[in-house]
Structure formats: C-alpha cells, structure tokens
C-alpha positions in Angstrom: 0.0 0.0 0.0 1.5 3.3 -1.0 1.3 6.4 1.2 -1.7 8.0 -0.6 -3.8 4.8 -0.3 -2.8 4.6 3.4 -3.9 8.1 4.1 -7.2 7.5 2.2 -7.9 4.3 4.0 -6.9 5.5 7.5 -7.7 9.2 7.5 -8.4 9.5 11.3 -8.3 7.8 14.7 -11.8 6.4 14.3 -10.9 4.5 11.1 -7.8 3.0 12.6 -9.7 2.0 15.7 -12.5 0.4 13.6 -10.0 -1.6 11.5 -8.2 -2.8 14.6 -11.5 -3.9 16.2 -12.3 -5.7 13.0 -8.9 -7.5 13.1 -9.4 -8.4 16.8 -12.9 -9.8 16.1 -11.6 -11.9 13.3 -8.6 -13.3 15.3 -10.6 -13.8 18.4 -10.5 -12.2 21.9 -9.4 -14.3 24.9 -10.2 -13.1 28.4 -7.0 -12.6 30.3 -8.8 -13.3 33.6 -10.5 -16.6 32.9 -9.3 -17.7 29.4 -12.8 -17.7 27.9 -13.2 -16.8 24.2 -16.9 -15.9 24.6 -17.2 -12.1 24.7 -19.3 -9.2 23.4 -18.5 -5.6 22.5 -19.8 -2.9 24.8 -20.1 0.1 22.5 -20.9 2.5 25.3 -17.6 1.7 27.1 -15.7 0.8 23.9 -14.4 -2.5 25.4 -15.0 -6.2 25.3 -16.7 -7.9 28.2 -16.3 -11.6 28.9 -19.6 -13.5 28.9 -18.3 -15.8 31.6 -16.6 -13.6 34.3 -17.8 -10.1 33.1 -14.1 -9.0 33.0 -13.7 -5.9 30.7 -10.8 -5.4 28.4 -9.9 -2.7 26.0 -8.9 -3.3 22.3 -5.2 -3.1 23.3 -5.2 -5.9 25.8 -3.1 -9.0 24.7 -1.6 -7.0 21.8 1.6 -5.2 21.0 -0.3 -2.0 22.0 -0.9 -3.0 25.6 0.0 -0.5 28.2 0.2 2.3 25.6 -1.8 5.5 25.5 -0.6 6.5 22.1 -3.4 6.9 19.5 -4.1 3.9 17.2 -3.2 6.1 14.2 0.3 6.5 15.5 0.6 2.8 15.6 -0.8 2.4 12.1 1.5 5.0 10.7 4.6 3.5 12.4 3.6 0.0 11.1 3.2 1.4 7.6 6.5 3.2 7.7 8.3 0.1 9.1 6.9 -2.3 6.5 6.6 -0.2 3.4 10.1 1.1 3.0 13.5 -0.6 2.9 15.1 2.2 4.9 15.2 2.2 8.7 13.4 4.9 10.6 14.7 6.3 13.9 12.5 7.0 16.9 13.5 10.7 16.6 12.4 10.8 13.0 9.2 9.1 13.8 8.5 11.5 16.6 9.1 14.4 14.2 6.9 12.9 11.6 4.1 12.3 14.1 4.5 15.7 15.7 4.6 14.1 19.2 6.2 16.1 22.0 7.8 13.3 24.0 10.4 11.0 22.7 10.1 8.1 25.2 6.7 6.8 24.2 7.6 6.8 20.5 10.8 5.0 21.2 9.0 2.4 23.3 6.4 1.9 20.5 9.1 1.5 17.8 11.0 -1.0 20.1 7.8 -3.1 20.6 7.0 -3.1 16.9 10.6 -4.1 15.9 10.6 -6.9 18.4 7.2 -8.3 17.1 8.3 -7.9 13.5 11.5 -9.7 14.4 9.7 -12.7 15.9 7.4 -12.9 12.8 10.5 -13.2 10.5 11.5 -16.5 12.3 8.1 -18.1 11.5 8.6 -17.9 7.7 11.2 -19.5 5.6 12.2 -18.7 2.0 12.1 -21.4 -0.7 13.1 -21.7 -4.3 14.8 -18.9 -6.3 14.7 -15.5 -4.5 15.6 -12.2 -6.1 17.2 -9.7 -3.7 18.5 -6.4 -4.9 19.3 -7.7 -8.4 21.0 -10.8 -7.0 19.8 -14.4 -7.3 20.1 -16.9 -4.4 18.9 -20.4 -4.1 17.9 -22.1 -0.9 18.5 -25.8 0.0 16.1 -27.8 2.0 17.4 -30.5 4.3 16.3 -33.2 1.8 18.2 -31.7 -1.2 21.3 -31.2 1.0 21.2 -35.0 1.9 20.9 -36.0 -1.8 24.1 -34.3 -2.9 27.1 -36.6 -3.1 30.0 -35.6 -0.8 33.3 -34.8 -2.5 
C-alpha cells in the first residue's frame, strides 16, 4: 500500500480503531482473567466484556499495543513506515513525523514493533529462487542437501 492509499484508507483515529477492532474480532479475543473466548462488545464503554466472568478489556489488551496510551493512528503510521520502506526509521524521525512532543513513548512503540516484526520473521522460511537487490540466491532444503554426493 502506498502512502496515498494509506492516508485515504486510514484518515483519522476512528478509522484506525475500527480496523483494529475488525482484526481483533476476526482473530478472536481471549479473556486474560478466565481464558474464555466468549465475549461481546460494549459500545458505550468501547471495550470487550467476557460473557463468563464479566471482565472488561480494551482493544489493546493482549496485543503489542498493551499499556500504551498512544493513538491507534500513531501505531498504524509506524507499522506502515516500518513495513513499506527498505530504509530504517529512527525514533527521533518518527517522533518528528508524528508531531509528538515526547520521545520516550515513541521509542517504546518502535521498540515493541521491531521486536514483534523480528519474531514474525523467524516463523517464515524462504524457498526456491529468490531475487534480492538484483541478485539471485537459491535455498536448499534438508532433503536436497542430503541427496548431494559428498566430494
């Protein structure tokens, strides 16, 4: 998604919050108190309530956004910048781009996102022929490595 499409799709805090709620509903919400997956959305309080123990939790509970008061749009912008460009972005630059006064919450957000993105990389493996910056590399599976005769 390019920057224009991103701005069109997520123009404000409400659109980011709605998209994140849609994602949470699709993935499933688990009660941190009793472990139940049965819940309902309380629109007046903007939180989930467990059907079993009546424990209320915000959209951020059990996500990378937990314990953060930063707007959802900040998180969406940071995720977009981290995943859409090859260049790294510093916390100071992200703070400047967002127009946020304090450095520390932006640094903490960026650190959380990088750690989550780093763990996701380990779950996927590359196969076949891969083009990387105009270079070609092949990968070998364990089976193909065993089939090669030793010299």
